[in-house]
C-alpha positions in Angstrom: 0.0 0.0 0.0 1.1 3.5 -0.8 2.6 5.6 2.1 1.3 9.0 2.8 2.4 12.1 4.7 0.8 15.0 6.6 2.9 18.1 5.9 2.8 21.5 7.8 3.7 24.8 6.2 3.3 28.2 7.9 2.7 31.3 5.8 2.4 35.0 6.5 -1.1 35.6 5.2 -4.2 34.3 3.4 -3.1 35.2 -0.1 0.1 33.2 0.3 -2.0 30.3 1.8 -4.4 30.4 -1.2 -1.6 30.6 -3.7 0.4 27.7 -2.3 -2.8 25.6 -1.9 -3.9 26.2 -5.5 -0.5 25.5 -7.0 -0.1 22.2 -5.1 -3.7 21.1 -5.8 -3.6 22.0 -9.4 -0.4 20.0 -10.0 -2.0 17.1 -8.0 1.0 17.0 -5.7 -1.4 17.0 -2.7 -4.9 15.7 -2.4 -6.2 18.3 0.1 -5.1 21.2 2.3 -6.6 22.6 5.5 -5.9 26.3 6.0 -6.2 27.3 9.6 -7.0 30.8 10.7 -4.3 33.3 11.8 -2.4 32.3 14.9 0.5 33.7 16.8 4.0 32.2 16.1 7.0 32.8 18.3 10.4 31.7 17.1 14.1 32.6 17.0 15.3 34.5 13.9 18.6 36.2 13.5 19.4 36.1 17.2 16.0 37.6 18.3 12.7 36.2 19.4 10.1 37.1 16.8 6.3 37.2 17.2 4.2 37.2 14.1 0.8 36.4 12.9 0.8 33.4 10.5 -1.5 30.8 9.1 -0.9 27.0 9.2 -1.5 24.9 6.1 -1.9 21.1 6.6 -1.4 19.1 3.5 -2.0 15.4 2.8 0.1 13.8 0.1 1.8 10.5 -1.0 5.3 10.1 0.3 6.6 9.7 -3.2 5.5 13.3 -3.9 7.6 14.8 -1.0 10.5 16.1 -3.1 8.2 17.8 -5.6 6.1 19.1 -2.7 9.1 20.6 -0.8 10.6 22.1 -3.9 7.3 23.7 -5.0 6.7 25.2 -1.5 10.3 26.5 -1.2 10.2 28.0 -4.7 6.9 29.8 -4.1 7.2 30.8 -0.5 8.1 34.4 0.6 10.2 33.3 3.6 14.0 32.9 3.4 13.6 29.7 5.5 10.0 28.4 5.3 8.7 25.8 7.7 8.2 22.7 5.6 7.9 19.6 7.7 6.1 16.2 7.3 5.0 13.3 9.4 4.1 9.8 8.2 0.4 8.9 8.3 0.8 5.7 10.3 -2.9 4.7 10.3 -6.0 6.0 8.5 -9.3 5.0 7.1 -8.7 2.8 4.1 -11.3 4.6 1.9 -9.8 8.0 2.7 -6.3 6.8 1.9 -7.5 5.3 -1.4 -9.2 8.6 -2.2 -5.9 10.4 -1.4 -4.1 8.2 -3.9 -6.7 8.8 -6.6 -6.6 12.5 -6.2 -2.9 12.7 -6.6 -2.7 10.1 -9.4 -0.8 7.8 -7.1 -3.2 4.9 -6.7 
């Protein structure tokens, strides 16, 4: 059975979220994306603690699409060092995973 990932990407605003989501969905690199409302992020950057409003995108994709996913995000992201991380989907509803594969031409 195909292996799948859940990937997290933070972005600065809704327009960036929409743009990344549309690019990745149109190319069928991902099957779906959840765009969470603005949140506060705190992190170290250039020797200072930063506090910014960001949005979190949660993508679902086949593991074999990881490299294309990562490269597409990095090449279309406004940050110098974007957060692009992924976790394996260890368990899931079989029909959902089958749908995920179909939507990304991975089945």
